Each structure stands twice: as structure tokens, then as C-alpha cells.
N, C-alpha and C positions, 0 to 999 in steps of 0.2 A: 577882441575877447581873447585873453589868455589862459591858459588853465593847465595846475601841475599832470604830468602825466611819468608813470614809473615804469621804467624802462626793464626788462629782466636782463641781465648780463652777468650772470655767477661771474665772479663773488660779489659781484656791482649791481647795484641796483639804482642807478643814479634817476633821479628826476626831473626834469627837464620843463620847459613852458614852451608849449606848442598851440600855435591857435588852432581856435575850433573851428569845425569843419565848414559852419554858415557860414563865421569869417573871411576862409579863404574862399568861399566860394562867393561872397561878396567882393573880392580883392581881384578875383579872374573875371567876376562881371566888369567890375569898374577899368581894369585892364582891358578888353574889347572895347570901353564906351570910350576910352582916352586915346591911347596909342593908335599914332596915326596907321601902320599897319595890324595883321591880322597876323599872329603865331596859330598855331594848328595845335597847341601845344594845351592853350588856354583853352579854346572851341575842346578839345579831346575832355580836358580835366573839367569843365562844367558839364560835359556828357557825360563822365562818371560820376561825379557828386551827386547829378540829377536824377539821370535815370538809373544808376545802377547800386546807386548807395541813398537815395530819396530824401537826398540833402535840400533843405528850405535854407532862404534867407530871408529878411524882412525888406523890404521898400525903407524902414526907419534909417536899418543900416544902412545898404545904399548912398541911403541922400546924407547922412552925416560921412561917411567918406569922401563923396563927395565937394559936400563944402570943405572937410581938411584940404583939401587937392586946391580948392578954391575955383571950379567949374561952375560957370553959370549956365543957364539953359540945359538941364537936366533932363526935359522931354524931348528935346530936340538933339540932343546927344544920343538919345538912346535909339533913336526913332533914325539917324544917319548909321551910327555902327551896328542895327540890325541891317540897315540896306547894304552896306556894306558886306556884312557877314555872309546875306545871301547870294552875291552876286563872285565876293573872292574865297568866301571858306572852303569850298571842296578843294581848291587848290592849296590854300595854305594847310591845310590837314594832308594832303598828300603829301606835299613835298617836307611836309615836318614829320610827319610820322613814317616817312621808307627810313627816315634816318634813327628813330629811336626802338624802332620796334623786328626781330626776327622776322627776315621776307618773307618766312610761312604765315606769318599773323598777320603782318600788311597785308598780303594777299587775300588771305581771307577776308577782313575787315574792310577793304578798299570800296567793295561792293554798299559797304552800309554808309561812305561818306558823305555823303548826300542827307540821308536821312537824319547823321547824324546834326549836320548842320543845320537842318531845318529846325530837330528838336532845341537845338542852343539857341537860337532865331527866335523862338517861341517862347523859351523861358526868358529871355533878354526882356520879350514883349512884354511880361508878367508885370515889369515894372515902370511901366507908362502910368498907372495908376489907374487903367483903365481895362487891362487884361483882354484887350481887343487891339483890333490894328489900327494906328493912326497916321 
């Protein structure tokens, strides 16, 4: 879903089409489920959207995107990606965030990386259709 947003840049106020936050979240979850490796930015973005901005997406939207990619066994992919996230997520987050954050910010947030990864893993678990560990 895209919607128009008006940007305020006087003297022009252009209107651009942007993805809604719910769709951005769905895309980030799909990226973690389908990509062979973890990107710390995806972990961070899911955390930010869900924990900081209280964004929710729907199972229906995620399943539609999975069908669009032609991927089978949605539930199995979710479980596998969640396991990979719990095993490798802190390292992925650590590697990437130190490149994108000022060192002082990185040093303050690093102690939260494990909690962030667990939160994102729990978020992904919501989309098993059961809301519990499978």
C-alpha cells in the first residue's frame, strides 16, 4: 500500500507516494524470513517500527507478500528465520550498527542488542498464526 505524502520544502511542497509503515514492517519481516543472511538494519528497523512506533502489520499482508515471491511453506520459513535470528542476530546487529551510528550512540545501545533481538524474534513469532513457540 502506498499513499501520498506532502513534503514541506518551501517554495515547493511536492507530493510523493510512500509505503505505509505497516507495509514497511511487512517488507522487513519478509526480508528476515527470505534472506539467507541477517542484516542488522532489518532487525533494527523491525524493533524501531514495533517497539518505538507501535506499528502492526497483518498476517494477511505477510502471506500476500510471500505468495508474490512464490515461496512455499510460510510457517516453516518463519520458524527457521526465527531460529537463525536468535542464534546470529546479536552479531548481525552489532556488525552493522557500529557502521551506521555514532560510536557514542552505539556504545549506549549495544547492551540492549540481545533484548532487541529477542523482541524481534517474538514479533516474528506472532505470524506463525499461533502466537506461541512452534
